[in-house]
N, C-alpha and C positions, 0 to 999 in steps of 0.2 A: 385120289385124293387133291391137294393143291400145296404150293408149297411157299411158307410164307415168304413174301414181299420185303426184298429191303428199304427201309427208311431212305430216304433221295436231301440231297441236299434243299431241295423245292418248298419238301414236311418239315425240311428243322425250321426255311425259312418263317415259317406258315405258324409253325409255331410259335417264334420265337418273338413274330408280330414285325421281322425285319428284311431286307430284297435279300435276295439269292447270292449277292456280291460280297454283303457284307458279312455272312454263314463263311463262306469260300475264304477272305481275308480272313478272319478267325478261327478259322480252321487249319487257315496253316499260319497260323504265327505272329500275325500283323498286329504291331503299338499303334498303329492308328483307331484303331475301335474305341470309344468311350466302355470306361470300363461297368456300370449301368446295362449298357450293349452286350457286350463279353459275355459278363455275368448270365441273360438271358438265353444266349444262342447256349451258352456249355450248357445248361441245366436243362435245355430242349433236344441236345445231341445223347446226355444224360437218355431221359424218359425215354425219346424213342432208336434209341441206343445205335443210334447212326455211326459208321463204324466210315473216315474215310478211305478216297481212294489214295492210297501209297505212291502207285504210280508216276498218279496228275500232281499228286503234291509235291511231289520229287522235283515235275518239272517247271510248278509254281515257282519254289525255294528254293531250286539246285541245291536240297538237305537229300540226305540220303535218312540221317536218322543212323548209320550206323560207322560201327569205328573197326577198326582193321590192327588186330591185336598181332604184330607177327613174330614167329621164335627160330631164328637161323638155324634149326634144330634137326636131329630128326625125329622121324614118332616116338622111336624105342624110348630115342634120351629124354622125351618131355613125359610120355609117359609109361613114366617108371618109377622106381623109388628114390626118387631123388624131388624133398615136395620142396623146391626154390621154383619148382616152375606150378605144383598146381596152386601155392601161395600165389604170386604173382595174377595168374586166372582168376582167381577168389577175388582178390584185389582189386579190376580191375572190372569186375562183374559188379561187383557189390557199385560201385560208383555209377554205372553204364545204367542199371537196375532203376536206379536211384533218380538219373536223368530221362528218362524212359528211350533211350538207346538201345543199339542189337551190338551182342559183340560178332564178330567174323574171325575165325584165330584158322590163323593161317604159319603153317611150315614151310617152311626155305631150308631144307638139309641138303638139297641136290641143286647143280645150278636148273637144272628143270623147275622144281619149285620157284626158284629164286626171280626167274625168266615171270614164273607165271603170277606173282605175287605184284613183278615190277606191271605186270600186263591191267592185270586187276587195280590197281592202287592207282594207278596214269589215265586211267578210264574213268577212272573218278566214282567209281562203284563205291564211297566210301566218305565219311567227312573227315577224316581224320586219319592213322597214322599209329599203334603205339610198336616202338621194337625192343625187344630182352632179350640177351644173352648173344650181344653181337660177339660177331668175330673176325680180327684184321680193321681193315680200314674201308669196311664196308663203304662201296659210293651212295647207296639204297635211301639211306635218311636222306643224305645231303640236294640228289637228285630231286627227290620230292616236294625237299624244302624250297628247290629253286623252282618247279612249277608252282607254289603258293599252296602245295598241299599242307594242310598244319599236321606236322612232326615232333614227336617227344616220343626219348630214346633210356631206358634205363640201362644206367651206366656210361661215365662218360667216356664218348664216340672217340678213339684213337685216331687220330690223324687233323686232318684241318679238312670238319666238320664242324661248321657252323651251326648246331642243335640243338636246344634246350635237352636237360638230361634230369632226370634225376639216380642219387646214389647213396648210397651208403658209404658212410667212413671206414672204409677199409682197413689203412694204416691205422688208425686209433684204435682198431678195436686189436687187431696183429701186435699192436706194442704192449696192451694190457694182458695181452696173454702169455706171449714169452719172457717180457719182464718179471707175470707170476710166478712162472719154472725157475728165472736169475735169482729172481726173491725167495725160494726157497732152496737153494744153494744144488741147479741144476749151472754144470758148464758144461753139457758137449752137449749144443743143443742142435738135432737137425729140423731141417722140415719137408716135408710131402708138399711141392708149388704144383699149385694151380697152371693148369693152359698159360703159356706166355703169347697167345694172338686174342684173349682176354682180358678187359681190364680187372676183373674183380683176381686175376690173377698172376698180372703184372705186377698189381698194388700188394695185394698179400702177399707177395716173393718180395716186398720194398720195404714194405715193415717188418718184413724178420728182417732181416740184411739190415737195417736202419743202427736196429734194437742188439742184435747181438755184435753190432761194430764200435754201439756208445758202448755197451760193459768189454771191448778188449776178447770176446766170444768168435770163434771160428764158423766160415760156413761149413753147414753140411748141409747139403741140397738133394735132394730128387725131386725129379717133372711127372708127376701126375696130369689123371685131364675130367677131377673130380669128380671119378665114380669109383667106384669098389675094384673094383679089378685092377686097377693101378694105382691105388693105393698097398694094395696085396703086392706090387709088385715093386713098387716104390719098397715101402720097408724092408723087402727080403736084399733090396742091395743096398739101401744105407746099412743094417746089418752088417753083409758082406765086406765094407768099406772101412763102417766105422764101430765097432763091438762094441768097442767103451761108449756109445751112446748113453747117454742118463734123462732126454728129454725130444720129445715129438710134437711138433708142432703142426696140425696137418691145414689143408686151406679147403677142404669142405668136410664134412660130420661125417660123409659116408665114407670116406677115404682113414678117415680116423678112426671107423668102426672096425675098416678092417687091418687099422696099424695095431688095433687091439686084439683083435685073433690073431693074429701072424706073429706078435710078441710072444702072446702063451705057445705058441706052438713051436716058438725059439725056447720055452723055457724064461721068457723074462717075465715080472712081475712087475704089474702098476697097482699102484707107484711107485714100488718098494726103486725096482730097479730102473723103470722108463716112467715121468711122467706123459701122458697126454693131454695134448689139446687142439682139436676142433674147431670150426666156420661155418655156422648157419643158426645150431640149436633147432635143430630137426625131431618133432615128435617125439624118436627114440632113440635120442639123446641120453635122456633120463633112465634112459633101461637097458643098456651096454652094462655088459660086467668088468669093471668097474661101472657107473655112471660117466657118463663123459662133461670133464668142463668143455665149454669153448664159447664161444664168441655170437650172443645174438645178435642177426642181423635182423628189420622189422618188415619183412619179405611184404606181406597184405599189407602194409602199410606203402612202403616204396609203389607195388601195384593202383592204389589207390588214388595216391599224389599222381601219381607220371598223370596220371587217370584228368585229374581236375585239372592239371594246367593243358592240355589240349586241347579241355572242353572251354577251358577259358580263351585259351589259343584260335578254336574252330568259332569261338562268340564275337573275335576280334577286340580283346582285349590283349594288356602288355603282360605278358610272366617271366619270372624269373630265369635266367638263361642257366643255372645253375640252383641246381636244391641237393641240400645232403641229409643225409636225416644218419644220429645217429647209432653208435654199436653197443653194444652192453655184452662185460664179461661176465659170463653164467658158470659161480666156483662148482664142482664134486668132484667126487671121488676121486678120478683119473688122473688127476694134478692140486 
């Protein structure tokens, strides 16, 4: 039994009526080839089923056609019921598929994982790097940018890290959420804030503080980490310390889900006794009991936008340093 021979560069050149060098330039994306010749080569490639040697192409073009998406989180967090992570991955994947690029997903939830990501990306195995869910003033995005590696992050970087980013308007979303409860007569509004080493946690707490301060209301704060478990613990703590609270803004829907359950277990009616508002508008928010009022953030669009920014940067184009996407208050029965 014989195996069909793979089409060669020479076969494509013969079919298109051009030189081998011309075929090589077209396959490697050169812009110096006239359009009619480019079309003839492209047609010959399709007819023969020619598949370029990616390793050789990378050597010629200095491109890998791969983009890394780095998430400094443990796998148990990324692959949990927190829909923020799959939303970002979905948006990134959509844009890369349209651009005929490969996605390299890298987790860096430990020092060893962080070092592995640094070694891989500085080794030029990808054409650019996207960062999502940064904690603290992580130096890696800035390090890569200084090496000339295109970098875009989701969320405003903490510290002095001059890299482009795409974010959502956390403060406007929280302001709308807390004002909604104030306008409905709530005067003892607490918050279950997110982690204070992440810009989302910091800015959502800032939005809560400024809104209750403007209304002359007290701050009632417990800190969580965006998970259900932390939401339950924070809600119990708030009920123990402030039994007269009548509203809760939770900085993530998962924490809000847990708050609803904890309030129900404590005999508090939602929204009659306590109004609850979350942040994210994950799919299950509409199916809690009662359905959750929440702030919708366009998480898939965030993934798409940061990818488009990175591809433009990798192509040598100028891009905006900061892109801010709007948030929207979704009113349901919980507040």
